[in-house]
Wavefront OBJ file of the C-alpha trace (Angstrom):
o trace
v -21.234 122.269 53.136
v -24.410 120.220 53.014
v -26.382 119.077 56.026
v -26.084 115.528 57.268
v -27.614 113.207 59.819
v -25.834 113.073 63.160
v -27.281 109.627 63.796
v -25.930 108.348 60.480
v -22.407 109.355 61.529
v -22.377 106.618 64.163
v -21.161 103.126 63.187
v -24.071 101.332 61.525
v -23.351 98.099 63.352
v -23.514 99.608 66.833
v -26.849 98.518 68.222
v -29.167 101.376 68.958
v -27.421 104.246 67.231
v -29.145 103.856 63.882
v -32.661 104.279 65.311
v -34.224 106.785 67.694
v -35.373 104.197 70.227
v -34.210 100.689 71.134
v -36.042 98.531 73.633
v -34.253 96.086 75.888
v -36.160 93.214 74.291
v -34.487 94.014 70.958
v -37.477 95.561 69.221
v -36.450 98.691 67.306
v -39.636 100.666 67.649
v -40.881 104.077 68.565
v -41.085 104.953 72.276
v -44.396 104.823 74.165
v -46.958 107.215 72.780
v -48.069 110.162 74.844
v -51.497 108.567 75.170
v -50.343 104.946 75.507
v -48.563 103.102 78.271
v -47.680 106.311 80.115
v -51.282 107.383 80.530
v -50.898 106.849 84.249
v -48.862 110.075 84.466
v -51.381 112.142 82.506
v -52.549 113.874 85.657
v -49.092 115.248 86.502
v -49.095 119.010 86.728
v -46.693 121.147 84.733
v -44.172 123.413 86.373
v -45.395 126.989 86.284
v -48.818 127.939 85.008
v -48.927 125.258 82.304
v -49.595 127.854 79.618
v -46.050 128.664 78.634
v -42.634 129.801 79.780
v -40.733 133.031 79.781
v -37.382 133.452 78.088
v -34.877 132.492 79.401
v -35.801 129.276 81.178
v -33.618 127.603 83.838
v -32.371 124.180 82.751
v -31.791 120.962 84.671
v -28.149 119.981 85.118
v -27.161 116.330 85.224
v -25.462 114.946 88.319
v -22.212 113.056 87.600
v -22.216 109.434 88.763
v -19.487 106.757 88.540
v -21.381 104.194 86.465
v -24.566 103.235 84.655
v -27.474 102.625 87.049
v -29.081 99.194 87.080
v -32.699 98.240 87.554
v -35.998 98.929 85.861
v -37.177 102.305 84.667
v -33.882 103.765 83.437
v -33.445 105.281 79.976
v -30.143 106.269 78.378
v -28.968 108.819 75.797
v -25.471 109.596 74.438
v -24.038 112.911 75.672
v -22.588 114.845 72.749
v -19.645 117.193 73.224
v -21.006 120.639 72.465
v -22.781 123.653 73.947
v -26.039 123.278 75.873
v -28.761 125.379 74.265
v -32.504 125.805 74.567
v -34.287 126.375 71.252
v -37.492 128.435 71.263
v -39.913 128.647 68.320
v -42.317 131.543 68.764
v -44.567 133.541 66.409
v -41.765 136.110 66.310
v -39.222 133.546 65.128
v -36.507 131.303 66.573
v -34.504 132.154 69.692
v -31.592 130.322 71.255
v -30.466 130.588 74.854
v -27.325 129.294 76.512
v -27.310 127.190 79.677
v -26.732 130.359 81.691
v -29.748 132.051 80.071
v -27.881 134.351 77.674
v -29.514 135.028 74.302
v -27.136 133.516 71.709
v -29.454 133.641 68.694
v -27.186 135.939 66.687
v -24.275 133.486 66.865
v -26.137 130.592 65.200
v -27.958 131.833 62.057
v -27.773 128.376 60.458
v -29.750 126.815 63.307
v -32.227 129.689 63.313
v -32.937 129.063 59.618
v -33.123 125.293 60.083
v -35.624 125.560 62.963
v -38.048 127.805 61.088
v -40.296 124.840 60.224
v -41.021 123.969 63.860
v -44.485 124.795 65.186
v -44.898 127.888 67.311
v -44.884 127.123 71.017
v -42.201 124.447 70.909
v -39.258 124.751 73.314
v -36.474 122.175 72.966
v -33.472 121.390 75.145
v -30.355 119.989 73.526
v -26.743 120.318 72.462
v -25.308 122.415 69.650
v -22.433 120.558 68.008
v -20.124 120.866 65.009
v -19.032 117.812 63.024
v -15.510 118.290 61.667
v -12.682 115.968 60.584
v -14.538 112.773 61.443
v -15.931 113.711 64.840
v -17.735 116.235 66.995
v -15.362 119.182 67.424
v -15.922 120.990 70.726
v -13.214 123.523 69.882
v -15.113 124.523 66.746
v -18.290 125.014 68.802
v -16.463 127.244 71.270
v -14.860 129.169 68.431
v -18.267 129.992 67.031
v -19.736 130.766 70.438
v -16.906 133.124 71.393
v -16.734 134.967 68.092
v -18.746 138.062 67.260
v -22.223 138.172 65.724
v -20.735 140.133 62.827
v -18.772 137.050 61.786
v -21.649 134.629 62.371
v -22.642 134.170 58.734
v -19.120 133.316 57.587
v -18.610 130.937 60.524
v -21.938 129.230 59.787
v -20.687 128.456 56.291
v -17.255 127.236 57.348
v -18.293 125.472 60.576
v -21.971 124.485 60.147
v -23.716 123.404 63.330
v -26.186 120.666 64.192
v -28.665 120.607 67.048
v -29.070 117.345 68.972
v -32.383 117.638 70.837
v -32.927 115.462 73.888
v -35.978 117.019 75.493
v -39.188 118.882 74.768
v -39.872 121.488 77.457
v -42.982 123.042 75.938
v -45.464 121.871 73.321
v -48.092 123.868 71.381
v -50.965 121.689 72.577
v -49.825 121.206 76.168
v -47.809 124.276 77.165
v -45.079 123.791 79.750
v -44.494 120.023 80.056
v -41.373 119.977 82.235
v -43.251 118.165 84.987
v -44.242 115.248 82.751
v -42.520 111.855 82.804
v -39.486 111.330 80.575
v -41.224 108.772 78.348
v -44.119 111.104 77.681
v -41.849 114.053 76.878
v -39.742 111.816 74.638
v -42.852 110.800 72.702
v -43.742 114.461 72.162
v -40.154 115.244 71.097
v -40.377 112.611 68.347
v -43.854 113.842 67.449
v -42.464 117.344 66.885
v -39.202 116.389 65.130
v -40.038 113.028 63.588
v -38.185 109.804 64.465
v -35.003 110.963 62.722
v -35.632 114.687 62.682
v -34.779 117.000 59.830
v -30.998 117.558 59.747
v -29.359 119.590 61.132
v -32.015 119.353 63.901
v -32.475 115.815 65.195
v -33.452 113.932 68.349
v -30.650 112.099 70.110
v -30.873 108.288 70.120
v -32.332 106.752 73.282
v -32.614 103.279 74.743
v -33.806 101.421 77.824
v -31.173 98.733 77.204
v -28.253 99.136 79.629
v -26.013 97.050 77.346
v -26.520 99.510 74.501
v -25.626 102.396 76.804
v -22.478 100.533 77.881
v -21.548 100.122 74.203
v -21.942 103.866 73.701
v -19.537 104.514 76.559
v -16.984 102.064 75.172
v -17.113 102.744 71.454
v -18.116 106.338 70.741
v -15.342 108.293 72.445
v -13.499 109.021 69.205
v -16.634 110.513 67.644
v -17.119 113.121 70.357
v -19.554 111.404 72.704
v -18.428 112.383 76.207
v -20.683 110.163 78.248
v -24.193 108.819 78.721
v -27.110 110.627 80.348
v -29.494 108.423 82.349
v -33.108 109.315 83.155
v -35.815 107.777 85.285
v -39.000 107.242 83.310
v -41.565 108.319 85.886
v -40.444 111.771 87.015
v -39.623 115.076 85.387
v -36.173 116.309 84.331
v -35.216 118.391 87.345
v -34.262 115.465 89.576
v -33.803 112.508 87.244
v -30.800 113.370 85.066
v -27.581 111.478 85.764
v -24.431 111.876 83.697
v -21.916 109.026 83.412
v -18.835 110.782 82.008
v -16.079 109.221 79.963
v -12.512 109.692 81.209
v -11.789 113.398 80.906
v -10.446 114.435 77.523
v -9.872 118.030 78.607
v -9.670 119.678 82.022
v -12.869 121.283 83.275
v -11.177 123.764 85.570
v -7.758 125.264 86.005
v -5.985 127.329 88.623
v -4.532 130.587 87.417
v -1.654 132.583 88.822
v -3.336 135.240 90.977
v -0.562 137.683 90.109
v -1.609 137.660 86.471
v -5.290 138.362 87.225
v -6.502 138.227 83.624
v -9.433 140.526 82.829
v -12.418 138.900 81.141
v -12.171 141.380 78.269
v -8.711 140.044 77.378
v -9.893 136.425 77.558
v -12.840 137.231 75.286
v -10.503 138.947 72.819
v -8.264 135.882 72.757
v -11.296 133.651 72.201
v -12.254 135.792 69.230
v -8.745 135.381 67.831
v -9.018 131.597 68.191
v -12.404 131.688 66.477
v -10.879 133.602 63.579
v -8.060 131.058 63.309
v -10.396 128.061 63.185
v -12.780 129.761 60.765
v -9.946 130.772 58.448
v -8.670 127.205 58.280
v -12.100 125.940 57.216
v -13.195 128.937 55.123
v -14.312 128.767 51.519
v -12.549 130.890 48.912
v -15.300 133.530 48.985
v -14.882 134.098 52.732
v -11.116 133.658 53.131
v -9.952 137.209 52.341
v -12.434 138.828 54.714
v -11.670 136.342 57.496
v -7.917 136.753 57.033
v -8.204 140.521 57.441
v -10.364 140.082 60.547
v -7.925 137.541 61.990
v -4.951 139.860 61.559
v -6.836 142.737 63.165
v -7.895 140.639 66.164
v -4.409 139.161 66.622
v -2.916 142.650 66.676
v -5.456 143.708 69.294
v -4.584 140.688 71.454
v -0.863 141.447 71.273
v -1.415 145.057 72.241
v -3.704 144.099 75.136
v -1.239 141.492 76.437
v 1.598 144.004 76.372
v -0.485 146.593 78.217
v -1.682 144.075 80.835
v 1.858 142.847 81.486
v 2.988 146.428 81.929
v 0.171 147.254 84.356
v 0.836 144.170 86.481
v 4.602 144.412 86.183
v 4.634 140.832 84.905
v 6.717 139.001 82.326
v 4.870 139.131 78.992
v 5.434 135.428 78.328
v 3.786 134.614 81.641
v 0.697 136.562 80.665
v 0.584 134.835 77.270
v 0.803 131.382 78.862
v -1.927 132.166 81.377
v -4.125 133.569 78.623
v -3.679 130.446 76.512
v -4.627 128.252 79.470
v -7.673 130.368 80.250
v -9.014 130.014 76.703
v -8.113 126.324 76.401
v -9.922 125.301 79.573
v -12.948 127.579 79.430
v -16.373 126.347 78.412
l 1 2 3 4 5 6 7 8 9 10 11 12 13 14 15 16 17 18 19 20 21 22 23 24 25 26 27 28 29 30 31 32 33 34 35 36 37 38 39 40 41 42 43 44 45 46 47 48 49 50 51 52 53 54 55 56 57 58 59 60 61 62 63 64 65 66 67 68 69 70 71 72 73 74 75 76 77 78 79 80 81 82 83 84 85 86 87 88 89 90 91 92 93 94 95 96 97 98 99 100 101 102 103 104 105 106 107 108 109 110 111 112 113 114 115 116 117 118 119 120 121 122 123 124 125 126 127 128 129 130 131 132 133 134 135 136 137 138 139 140 141 142 143 144 145 146 147 148 149 150 151 152 153 154 155 156 157 158 159 160 161 162 163 164 165 166 167 168 169 170 171 172 173 174 175 176 177 178 179 180 181 182 183 184 185 186 187 188 189 190 191 192 193 194 195 196 197 198 199 200 201 202 203 204 205 206 207 208 209 210 211 212 213 214 215 216 217 218 219 220 221 222 223 224 225 226 227 228 229 230 231 232 233 234 235 236 237 238 239 240 241 242 243 244 245 246 247 248 249 250 251 252 253 254 255 256 257 258 259 260 261 262 263 264 265 266 267 268 269 270 271 272 273 274 275 276 277 278 279 280 281 282 283 284 285 286 287 288 289 290 291 292 293 294 295 296 297 298 299 300 301 302 303 304 305 306 307 308 309 310 311 312 313 314 315 316 317 318 319 320 321 322 323 324 325 326 327 328 329 330 331 332
């Protein structure tokens, strides 16, 4: 499969989604330059020593709010449905970390190759997504993330990923810039990636027009946009991120029968089986035989583990299967 532009997958007539920045006055221009109208924040100090960051880096988590904030100084970005990842470009190569800080580089060889052109010293924050069947497919992302590194190359061919970058955390010329204002970091993000990026690595669209953000909430659900993230322009990312979620399309948490007490190893095995199933459905002819054999092997291992767990807990096997399916369906 060839690469494509995430931005170009949005409806062309939806104001703001065809360009990286849309001002409330209607002008479709680049955001403020790092040396322009945000010069008043140039004396802000970076978090840490200002010379760099150590892997892994803690990330800011958006606070859910019931609606779009009003007033001056707010900026808005669509929230894609995928996996949060921090992308590091160092002299040693590209590294990817999950939101929890786990090194997930081996699972995403397509993104590692795509990010090779970035300058050393860049650290980006964003969302890894998979476009499939006319929309962003969160299940495909989780299938890749929960598979094994040994299957990563085949999964990258059958379920290619894109990286939607929304923030620049470190810059070669400035070091750690997490303490800088949003508008200044956004300018550096577009400086590093270009206004439209280089697919499959692209900046997310952004706007200071609340009406555009409202249109995103209303019209982009079917494409896999799960909400809008709102940022204040004058402070850093730790305290200014607000997430306005769409109505839930999948549960975020689930209660499990305490009698079943599923071990994490069994859940991970079931996730691998689901990853094999999704990859097999999308596989090319050259990969199908190998993936089919792997899928059969994993499925047999799941069945054996379910039978053994049911026996140990003196539980009905069907009950264990149902709980296992729920655990995998609702995990992120």
